[in-house]
C-alpha positions in Angstrom: 0.0 0.0 -0.1 1.5 3.4 -1.0 2.3 5.7 1.9 -0.2 8.4 0.7 -3.1 5.9 1.1 -2.1 5.3 4.7 -2.0 9.0 5.4 -5.3 9.5 3.6 -6.9 6.8 5.8 -5.4 8.4 8.9 -6.8 11.8 7.7 -10.3 10.2 7.5 -10.1 8.9 11.0 -8.8 12.1 12.5 -11.3 14.3 10.6 -14.1 11.9 11.4 -13.3 12.3 15.1 -13.0 16.0 14.6 -16.5 16.3 13.3 -18.0 14.6 16.3 -15.9 16.6 18.8 -16.8 19.8 17.0 -20.5 19.2 17.5 -20.0 18.4 21.2 -17.9 21.6 21.5 -20.5 24.1 19.9 -23.1 22.7 22.3 -21.0 24.1 25.1 -19.3 27.3 23.7 -19.8 29.8 20.9 -18.5 29.0 17.4 -16.2 32.0 17.6 -14.6 30.9 20.9 -14.4 27.3 19.5 -12.4 28.7 16.5 -10.0 30.6 19.0 -9.4 27.5 21.0 -9.2 25.4 17.8 -6.4 27.7 16.7 -4.6 27.4 20.0 -4.9 23.7 19.7 -2.8 23.9 16.5 0.0 25.7 18.3 1.9 22.4 19.2 1.7 21.4 15.5 2.9 24.8 14.3 5.9 24.6 16.7 6.7 21.1 15.6 6.5 22.2 11.9 8.6 25.3 12.4 11.3 23.3 14.1 11.4 20.7 11.4 14.4 20.5 9.2 12.2 20.6 6.2 10.3 23.8 7.1 12.6 26.0 5.1 12.5 24.0 1.8 11.0 25.5 -1.3 12.0 27.7 -4.2 9.4 30.5 -4.0 9.1 31.1 -0.2 7.4 34.5 -0.5 4.7 33.4 -3.0 4.2 30.1 -1.2 4.0 31.9 2.2 1.3 34.2 0.8 -0.7 31.2 -0.5 -0.2 29.4 2.8 -1.5 32.5 4.7 -4.5 32.7 2.4 -5.1 29.0 3.0 -5.2 29.6 6.7 -7.5 32.5 6.4 -10.0 30.7 4.1 -9.7 27.5 6.2 -10.3 29.4 9.4 -13.3 31.2 8.0 -14.7 27.9 6.8 -14.2 26.4 10.2 -16.3 29.3 11.8 -19.1 28.8 9.3 -18.9 25.0 9.9 -19.1 25.6 13.7 -22.1 28.0 13.2 -23.9 25.4 11.2 -23.5 22.9 14.0 -24.5 25.4 16.6 -27.6 26.5 14.7 -29.1 23.0 14.8 -27.2 21.1 12.2 -26.6 17.5 13.0 -23.0 16.4 12.8 -24.1 13.3 10.8 -25.5 15.8 8.2 -23.3 18.9 8.4 -20.0 17.0 8.2 -20.7 15.0 5.0 -22.4 17.9 3.4 -19.5 20.3 4.1 -17.2 17.5 3.1 -18.3 18.0 -0.5 -16.2 21.2 -0.7 -13.8 19.4 -3.2 -16.6 20.1 -5.8 -15.5 23.8 -5.7 -11.9 22.7 -5.8 -12.6 20.6 -8.9 -14.3 23.5 -10.8 -11.7 26.1 -9.9 -8.9 23.6 -10.9 -10.6 23.1 -14.3 -10.8 26.8 -14.8 -7.6 28.2 -13.3 -5.2 25.3 -13.4 -6.5 23.9 -16.6 -6.9 20.4 -15.2 -8.9 17.7 -17.1 -11.4 15.2 -15.8 -12.0 11.6 -17.0 -15.3 9.8 -17.2 -15.1 8.2 -13.8 -14.4 11.5 -12.2 -17.4 13.1 -13.9 -19.6 10.3 -12.6 -18.2 11.0 -9.2 -19.2 14.7 -9.5 -22.8 13.7 -10.5 -23.0 11.5 -7.4 -21.6 14.3 -5.2 -24.2 16.8 -6.6 -26.9 14.2 -5.8 -25.6 13.9 -2.3 -25.9 17.7 -1.9 -29.6 17.5 -2.8 -30.2 14.5 -0.6 -28.5 15.9 2.4 -30.1 19.3 2.1 -33.6 17.8 2.0 -33.3 16.2 5.5 
């Protein structure tokens, strides 16, 4: 099994647990405080990453750093809206999979801006994902 598959499975496990813990959290504190504490929870990982020998690798550090900053900003705002959805009555079993369809936006922007191509199987996957949006939003 390739290493990337193992990391992908580990990501599924970690994010799956994250979704359940997120719902429990917003039942106890506000979505904004949740985001603040969520960010503080990242501090040990930030420190480990900063101290890594590989942290200074790259050929376009300024441009890459700007993209990384934008990624953090967009991800943080997405977290806040995710936490708000949970706090406003959304069930974790519905909100997590529905918001997990965000790659659809990634696909469409990659097609336009990165000029990537899709094959037939991927197109079928998009159709099923779109159907999932309809099914999840009707419950």
